[in-house]
C-alpha positions as CSV (number, residue, x, y, z in Angstrom):
1,X,0.1,0.0,-0.1
2,X,3.0,2.3,0.7
3,X,4.0,2.0,-3.0
4,X,0.5,2.8,-4.1
5,X,0.2,6.0,-1.9
6,X,3.5,7.1,-3.3
7,X,2.3,6.5,-6.9
8,X,-0.8,8.5,-6.1
9,X,1.1,11.4,-4.4
10,X,3.5,11.8,-7.5
11,X,0.6,11.5,-10.0
12,X,-1.4,14.3,-8.5
13,X,1.6,16.6,-9.4
14,X,1.9,15.6,-13.2
15,X,2.4,16.8,-15.7
16,X,5.4,18.6,-14.3
17,X,8.8,18.9,-15.9
18,X,11.2,18.4,-12.9
19,X,8.9,15.3,-11.6
20,X,9.4,11.8,-13.0
21,X,6.1,10.8,-14.8
22,X,5.3,7.7,-12.8
23,X,1.9,7.2,-14.9
24,X,3.7,7.1,-18.3
25,X,6.6,5.1,-16.9
26,X,4.2,2.4,-15.3
27,X,2.1,2.3,-18.8
28,X,5.2,1.7,-20.8
29,X,6.4,-1.7,-18.7
30,X,2.8,-2.8,-18.0
31,X,0.2,-1.8,-20.7
32,X,-2.4,-4.1,-19.2
33,X,-1.8,-2.7,-15.7
34,X,-2.0,-6.3,-14.7
35,X,-0.5,-5.7,-11.5
36,X,-3.1,-3.1,-10.3
37,X,-6.1,-5.5,-11.6
38,X,-4.5,-8.4,-9.7
39,X,-4.9,-6.5,-6.3
40,X,-8.6,-6.2,-7.1
41,X,-8.9,-10.0,-7.3
42,X,-9.4,-12.5,-4.5
43,X,-10.5,-11.5,-1.0
44,X,-11.9,-7.9,-0.4
45,X,-8.8,-5.8,0.9
46,X,-9.1,-3.0,3.6
47,X,-10.9,0.3,2.7
48,X,-7.8,2.3,3.0
49,X,-6.1,0.0,0.0
50,X,-9.2,-0.1,-2.1
51,X,-9.3,3.5,-1.9
52,X,-5.7,3.9,-3.1
53,X,-6.2,1.3,-5.9
54,X,-9.3,3.4,-7.2
55,X,-7.0,6.5,-7.0
56,X,-4.5,4.8,-9.1
57,X,-6.9,3.9,-11.8
58,X,-8.3,7.2,-11.8
59,X,-4.8,9.0,-12.3
60,X,-4.1,6.8,-15.3
61,X,-7.5,7.2,-16.8
62,X,-7.3,11.0,-16.5
63,X,-3.8,11.2,-18.2
64,X,-4.8,8.8,-21.0
65,X,-7.9,10.9,-21.7
66,X,-5.6,14.2,-21.8
67,X,-1.9,14.7,-22.5
68,X,-1.2,10.8,-22.8
69,X,-3.9,10.4,-25.5
70,X,-1.3,8.3,-27.5
71,X,-2.1,5.5,-24.8
72,X,-5.9,6.0,-25.2
73,X,-6.2,2.3,-26.1
74,X,-4.9,1.7,-22.7
75,X,-7.5,3.7,-20.9
76,X,-10.2,2.0,-23.0
77,X,-9.0,-1.3,-22.1
78,X,-8.9,-0.4,-18.3
79,X,-12.6,0.7,-18.7
80,X,-13.7,-2.4,-20.2
81,X,-12.0,-4.5,-17.5
82,X,-13.5,-2.6,-14.8
83,X,-17.0,-2.6,-16.4
84,X,-16.9,-6.4,-17.1
85,X,-15.1,-7.6,-13.8
86,X,-15.3,-5.2,-11.1
87,X,-18.2,-3.0,-11.4
88,X,-20.2,-4.7,-8.6
89,X,-17.2,-3.9,-6.2
90,X,-17.1,-0.2,-7.4
91,X,-20.9,0.1,-6.7
92,X,-20.7,-1.7,-3.3
93,X,-17.8,0.6,-2.2
94,X,-19.7,3.8,-3.5
95,X,-22.9,3.0,-1.4
96,X,-21.3,1.0,1.7
97,X,-18.4,2.9,2.8
98,X,-17.9,6.6,3.9
99,X,-17.5,9.9,2.2
100,X,-14.0,9.5,1.1
101,X,-14.6,6.0,-0.6
102,X,-17.7,7.6,-2.2
103,X,-15.8,10.4,-3.3
104,X,-13.1,7.9,-4.9
105,X,-15.6,5.8,-6.8
106,X,-17.4,8.8,-8.2
107,X,-13.9,10.4,-9.3
108,X,-12.9,6.9,-10.8
109,X,-16.2,6.5,-12.9
110,X,-16.0,10.3,-14.0
111,X,-12.4,9.4,-15.2
112,X,-13.9,6.3,-16.9
113,X,-16.5,8.3,-18.8
114,X,-13.8,10.8,-20.0
115,X,-12.3,8.2,-22.2
116,X,-14.7,9.3,-24.8
117,X,-18.2,8.4,-26.5
118,X,-17.8,4.6,-26.2
119,X,-16.7,4.5,-22.7
120,X,-19.4,6.9,-21.8
121,X,-22.0,4.7,-23.5
122,X,-20.6,1.6,-21.4
123,X,-20.8,3.4,-18.2
124,X,-24.2,4.7,-18.9
125,X,-25.5,1.1,-19.7
126,X,-23.6,-0.8,-16.8
127,X,-24.3,1.6,-14.0
128,X,-27.8,2.4,-12.7
129,X,-28.2,6.1,-12.9
130,X,-31.7,5.8,-11.8
131,X,-30.7,4.7,-8.3
132,X,-32.3,7.1,-5.5
133,X,-29.4,6.2,-3.3
134,X,-27.0,7.7,-5.9
135,X,-28.8,11.0,-5.9
136,X,-28.3,11.5,-2.2
137,X,-24.6,11.7,-2.9
138,X,-25.4,15.0,-4.3
139,X,-25.8,16.5,-0.8
140,X,-23.3,14.4,1.1
141,X,-21.0,16.2,3.2
142,X,-17.7,15.1,4.9
143,X,-17.2,15.2,8.8
144,X,-16.2,19.0,8.6
145,X,-19.5,19.6,6.5
146,X,-17.6,20.2,3.4
147,X,-19.4,19.3,0.0
148,X,-16.4,17.3,-1.3
149,X,-18.6,14.3,-2.4
150,X,-21.1,16.5,-3.9
151,X,-18.3,18.1,-6.0
152,X,-17.3,14.4,-7.1
153,X,-20.9,13.8,-8.0
154,X,-21.1,17.0,-10.2
155,X,-18.1,16.2,-11.8
156,X,-19.2,12.6,-12.5
157,X,-22.6,13.9,-14.0
158,X,-20.9,16.6,-16.2
159,X,-18.5,14.1,-17.4
160,X,-21.3,12.7,-19.4
161,X,-22.2,16.0,-20.9
162,X,-18.6,16.5,-21.9
163,X,-17.3,13.2,-23.3
164,X,-20.5,11.7,-24.7
165,X,-21.9,11.7,-28.2
166,X,-25.2,13.5,-28.8
167,X,-27.4,10.3,-28.3
168,X,-25.9,9.4,-24.9
169,X,-26.1,13.2,-23.8
170,X,-29.8,13.1,-24.8
171,X,-30.5,9.9,-22.8
172,X,-28.6,11.5,-19.8
173,X,-31.0,14.4,-20.0
174,X,-34.1,12.7,-20.0
175,X,-33.2,10.9,-16.6
176,X,-35.7,12.4,-14.2
177,X,-33.2,13.2,-11.2
178,X,-29.5,12.3,-12.3
179,X,-28.6,16.0,-13.2
180,X,-31.6,17.9,-11.6
181,X,-31.0,16.7,-8.1
182,X,-27.8,18.7,-8.1
183,X,-30.0,21.8,-8.2
184,X,-32.4,20.5,-5.5
185,X,-30.4,21.4,-2.4
186,X,-26.8,22.3,-1.6
187,X,-26.4,25.4,-4.1
188,X,-25.7,27.9,-1.7
189,X,-22.7,26.2,-0.4
190,X,-21.3,25.8,-3.7
191,X,-18.0,27.5,-4.7
192,X,-18.0,29.9,-7.5
193,X,-15.8,27.7,-9.5
194,X,-18.3,25.0,-9.1
195,X,-21.0,27.3,-10.5
196,X,-19.0,28.3,-13.2
197,X,-18.3,24.8,-14.5
198,X,-22.0,23.9,-14.1
199,X,-23.5,26.7,-16.1
200,X,-20.5,27.0,-18.6
201,X,-21.1,23.2,-19.4
202,X,-25.0,23.6,-19.6
203,X,-24.3,26.5,-22.0
204,X,-21.9,24.9,-24.3
205,X,-23.2,21.3,-24.2
206,X,-27.0,21.2,-23.3
207,X,-28.2,24.3,-25.5
208,X,-27.1,22.4,-28.4
209,X,-30.2,20.4,-28.2
210,X,-33.6,22.0,-29.2
211,X,-36.0,19.4,-27.8
212,X,-38.8,21.0,-25.7
213,X,-38.0,18.9,-22.7
214,X,-34.3,19.8,-22.8
215,X,-35.4,23.5,-23.0
216,X,-37.4,22.9,-19.9
217,X,-34.8,21.4,-17.8
218,X,-32.4,24.3,-18.6
219,X,-34.8,26.6,-17.2
220,X,-35.7,24.7,-14.1
221,X,-31.9,24.5,-13.3
222,X,-31.4,28.2,-13.8
223,X,-34.7,28.8,-11.7
224,X,-33.0,26.7,-8.9
225,X,-30.0,29.1,-9.0
226,X,-31.8,32.3,-9.2
227,X,-34.3,31.1,-6.1
228,X,-30.9,30.7,-4.1
229,X,-29.9,34.4,-4.9
230,X,-27.0,33.4,-7.4
231,X,-26.5,35.9,-10.1
232,X,-26.6,34.5,-13.6
233,X,-25.8,37.7,-15.5
234,X,-22.5,36.2,-16.7
235,X,-24.2,33.0,-18.1
236,X,-26.9,34.5,-20.2
237,X,-28.0,31.7,-22.6
238,X,-28.4,33.9,-25.8
239,X,-27.2,31.4,-28.3
240,X,-27.7,27.4,-28.9
241,X,-26.9,24.8,-31.1
242,X,-23.5,25.0,-33.2
243,X,-23.6,28.9,-32.9
244,X,-23.4,28.4,-29.1
245,X,-20.4,26.2,-29.6
246,X,-18.5,28.6,-31.9
247,X,-19.2,31.5,-29.8
248,X,-17.8,29.8,-26.6
249,X,-14.7,28.8,-28.5
250,X,-14.2,32.3,-29.6
251,X,-14.5,33.6,-26.1
252,X,-11.9,31.1,-24.8
253,X,-9.6,31.9,-27.4
254,X,-9.9,35.7,-27.3
255,X,-10.3,36.2,-23.5
256,X,-13.1,37.9,-21.6
257,X,-11.8,41.4,-22.4
258,X,-12.7,40.7,-26.1
259,X,-15.9,38.9,-25.4
260,X,-18.6,40.2,-27.7
261,X,-22.3,39.5,-26.8
262,X,-23.8,38.4,-29.9
263,X,-26.5,41.0,-31.2
264,X,-30.2,40.6,-31.2
265,X,-30.5,39.8,-34.7
266,X,-27.7,37.1,-34.4
267,X,-29.9,35.4,-31.9
268,X,-33.1,35.9,-33.8
269,X,-31.4,34.4,-36.9
270,X,-31.1,30.9,-35.1
271,X,-34.9,30.6,-35.0
272,X,-36.4,28.7,-37.6
273,X,-39.5,30.7,-39.0
274,X,-41.3,27.6,-40.0
275,X,-40.8,25.9,-36.5
276,X,-41.9,29.2,-35.0
277,X,-45.1,29.3,-37.0
278,X,-45.8,25.6,-35.9
279,X,-45.3,26.6,-32.5
280,X,-47.6,29.4,-33.1
281,X,-50.4,27.2,-34.7
282,X,-50.1,24.4,-32.0
283,X,-49.3,26.8,-29.1
284,X,-49.4,24.7,-25.7
285,X,-52.2,26.9,-24.0
286,X,-51.8,24.8,-20.8
287,X,-48.1,25.1,-20.5
288,X,-47.1,27.2,-17.1
289,X,-44.5,29.6,-17.4
290,X,-43.3,28.4,-14.0
291,X,-44.1,24.9,-12.6
292,X,-46.4,24.8,-9.3
293,X,-44.5,24.5,-5.9
294,X,-46.3,21.0,-5.4
295,X,-45.9,19.6,-8.9
296,X,-44.7,16.0,-9.0
297,X,-43.9,16.1,-12.6
298,X,-41.9,19.3,-13.4
299,X,-41.7,18.6,-17.2
300,X,-44.8,19.5,-19.3
301,X,-46.2,16.9,-21.6
302,X,-49.2,17.4,-23.8
303,X,-49.5,14.9,-26.7
304,X,-53.0,15.8,-27.6
305,X,-52.3,17.8,-30.8
306,X,-48.6,17.6,-31.8
307,X,-45.4,16.3,-30.8
308,X,-44.0,19.0,-28.4
309,X,-40.3,18.1,-29.6
310,X,-41.4,19.8,-32.9
311,X,-42.3,23.0,-31.2
312,X,-40.3,25.6,-29.5
313,X,-40.8,25.8,-25.7
314,X,-42.7,29.3,-25.3
315,X,-41.3,29.7,-21.7
316,X,-37.7,29.5,-23.1
317,X,-38.5,31.9,-25.8
318,X,-40.4,34.5,-23.7
319,X,-37.5,34.5,-21.1
320,X,-35.2,35.1,-24.1
321,X,-37.4,37.8,-25.6
322,X,-37.7,39.7,-22.4
323,X,-33.8,39.8,-22.2
324,X,-33.2,40.9,-25.9
325,X,-35.8,43.7,-25.7
326,X,-34.3,45.4,-22.7
327,X,-33.6,48.9,-23.1
328,X,-29.8,48.7,-23.2
329,X,-30.2,46.3,-26.5
330,X,-30.9,47.6,-30.0
331,X,-33.5,45.5,-31.3
332,X,-33.9,44.7,-35.1
333,X,-37.7,45.3,-35.0
334,X,-38.3,43.9,-38.6
335,X,-36.4,40.9,-38.0
336,X,-38.3,40.4,-34.6
337,X,-41.5,40.6,-36.9
338,X,-40.1,38.5,-39.7
339,X,-38.7,35.6,-37.4
340,X,-42.4,35.2,-36.0
341,X,-41.1,36.1,-32.7
342,X,-43.6,39.0,-32.3
343,X,-46.4,36.6,-33.5
344,X,-45.5,33.9,-30.9
345,X,-45.4,36.5,-28.3
346,X,-48.8,37.8,-29.2
347,X,-50.2,34.0,-29.4
348,X,-48.8,33.6,-25.7
349,X,-51.6,36.1,-24.8
350,X,-54.2,33.3,-25.2
351,X,-52.4,31.1,-22.7
352,X,-54.4,29.7,-19.9
353,X,-51.3,30.7,-17.4
354,X,-51.5,34.1,-16.0
355,X,-47.8,34.3,-15.5
356,X,-47.4,33.3,-19.3
357,X,-49.7,36.1,-20.3
358,X,-47.9,38.5,-18.1
359,X,-44.6,37.6,-19.5
360,X,-45.9,38.0,-22.9
361,X,-47.6,41.6,-22.0
362,X,-43.9,42.5,-20.7
363,X,-42.4,41.7,-24.0
364,X,-44.9,43.3,-26.0
365,X,-44.4,46.4,-23.9
366,X,-40.7,46.3,-24.3
367,X,-41.1,45.7,-27.9
368,X,-43.3,48.6,-28.4
369,X,-40.6,51.1,-26.9
370,X,-38.1,49.7,-29.1
371,X,-40.4,49.9,-32.1
372,X,-41.1,53.7,-31.6
373,X,-37.6,54.6,-31.9
374,X,-37.0,52.1,-34.8
375,X,-36.6,53.2,-38.4
376,X,-37.9,50.9,-41.3
377,X,-40.5,51.0,-44.1
378,X,-43.5,49.2,-42.3
379,X,-42.9,50.9,-39.0
380,X,-45.9,53.0,-38.8
381,X,-48.2,50.3,-39.9
382,X,-47.0,47.9,-37.5
383,X,-47.2,50.8,-34.4
384,X,-50.8,51.2,-35.5
385,X,-51.6,47.4,-35.4
386,X,-50.0,47.0,-31.9
387,X,-52.1,50.3,-31.0
388,X,-55.2,48.5,-32.1
389,X,-54.4,45.6,-30.0
390,X,-53.5,47.7,-27.0
391,X,-56.8,49.4,-27.1
392,X,-58.5,46.5,-27.1
393,X,-57.2,45.3,-24.0
394,X,-60.1,46.1,-21.3
395,X,-58.6,44.5,-18.2
396,X,-55.2,43.8,-16.6
397,X,-53.6,40.7,-18.0
398,X,-56.6,40.0,-20.1
399,X,-56.8,36.5,-21.8
400,X,-57.3,36.8,-25.7
401,X,-59.0,33.8,-27.5
402,X,-56.7,31.6,-29.5
403,X,-58.3,32.5,-32.7
404,X,-58.0,36.2,-32.1
405,X,-54.1,36.1,-31.1
406,X,-53.6,33.9,-34.5
407,X,-55.4,36.6,-36.4
408,X,-53.1,39.3,-35.0
409,X,-50.0,37.4,-35.8
410,X,-50.7,36.6,-39.1
411,X,-52.0,40.3,-39.8
412,X,-48.6,41.4,-38.4
413,X,-46.7,39.3,-40.8
414,X,-48.9,40.3,-43.6
415,X,-47.5,43.9,-43.2
416,X,-44.2,42.5,-44.7
417,X,-45.7,41.3,-47.8
418,X,-47.2,44.3,-49.6
419,X,-48.1,42.3,-52.7
420,X,-50.7,40.2,-50.8
421,X,-54.5,41.4,-51.0
422,X,-54.5,41.4,-47.1
423,X,-51.9,44.2,-46.8
424,X,-54.0,47.2,-47.6
425,X,-56.4,46.3,-44.7
426,X,-53.7,47.2,-42.2
427,X,-52.1,50.1,-44.2
428,X,-51.7,53.8,-43.6
429,X,-52.1,56.8,-45.9
430,X,-48.9,58.1,-47.6
431,X,-48.6,60.9,-45.1
432,X,-48.0,58.3,-42.3
433,X,-51.2,59.2,-40.6
434,X,-52.8,56.3,-38.9
435,X,-56.1,55.7,-40.5
436,X,-58.7,53.0,-39.4
437,X,-58.6,49.9,-41.5
438,X,-60.6,49.8,-44.8
439,X,-64.0,48.0,-44.8
């Protein structure tokens, strides 16, 4: 055990120029790592020795996944052997021992996942990620009250998002508690570095997906942070998909001093107008902006009309629009209309959820202020249409019928198509003075 302890101590300092690389040296003389695997065979060893064995494997795997990637096949073989022959032992150690062993097991499994998409799939399929006992580790403290086991759990969970392919990431995100349990408690004690890791990973990995359920989970996670008085100003999720990945790469390479936030137009161009129109036509009127406090199922599902994964989540978009229309931003008001963003916001006024309608009214008010200072050909016509809508609101947070909101959304879009027969009905006279619609 003394030799194992010495190995682990030196490995934690690597890579370092003036320190002999014990990991690379050992791999060169024992590609199969037979001596360490032999220690796992036979009768169960004391916890102190098992702890060191797990730490040795972790040290090797972390290096084969990074600067010793030319030995990647060694790391892959270690993962396969651990999965096929010793997974039961790892699970028993994870749940039956103290916080130090739990932390070591989680760190080892995270290192296994980092070997790449194939290893991540193997761990996902061999390890039960639905086990409730696993989720308790997200709040486990050591004897001094430090959340070191929680940090190991977070790193294990995020390793799937970082190292997996899209298929495995989607499966992990569909798990009901595996990642959300991180945000259910213990958030206030997290270090700022932990918050940075969590939100940066969500921003660059999870936002690639456009499924409605993924949008909802992102909102739930961010809401959990805000409820615990943590600022998310530096993690505004303005972009998603490949554009988010490219923006993140640019920010990392240029540094924060040269960080340029995307323009409102850049964000709106990411929206698919056809999918936006489909969301308008099949607007989920029973969708709540925020889940009720006593809700058992936080993810909204409604298969009565259309598959929700073919729609944008209006909660996601209304939050986005409320940010984009803030006074400090310059909104491309014409693009906001052309992308069907205005139409979706108007359609949200037909929601049965008062908070959803309130959010839509907030966005419309902010957009109207932006529109008053905008300069484009159809500006006066659009202002007139919004004036008509505003004058028709008789009570605070009034709900409009779906048919009416759909008509308004379509009428607004027709303003951009002067060749159609419907356009003159929402026109203005040549002097720009607002006239009532022709009959």
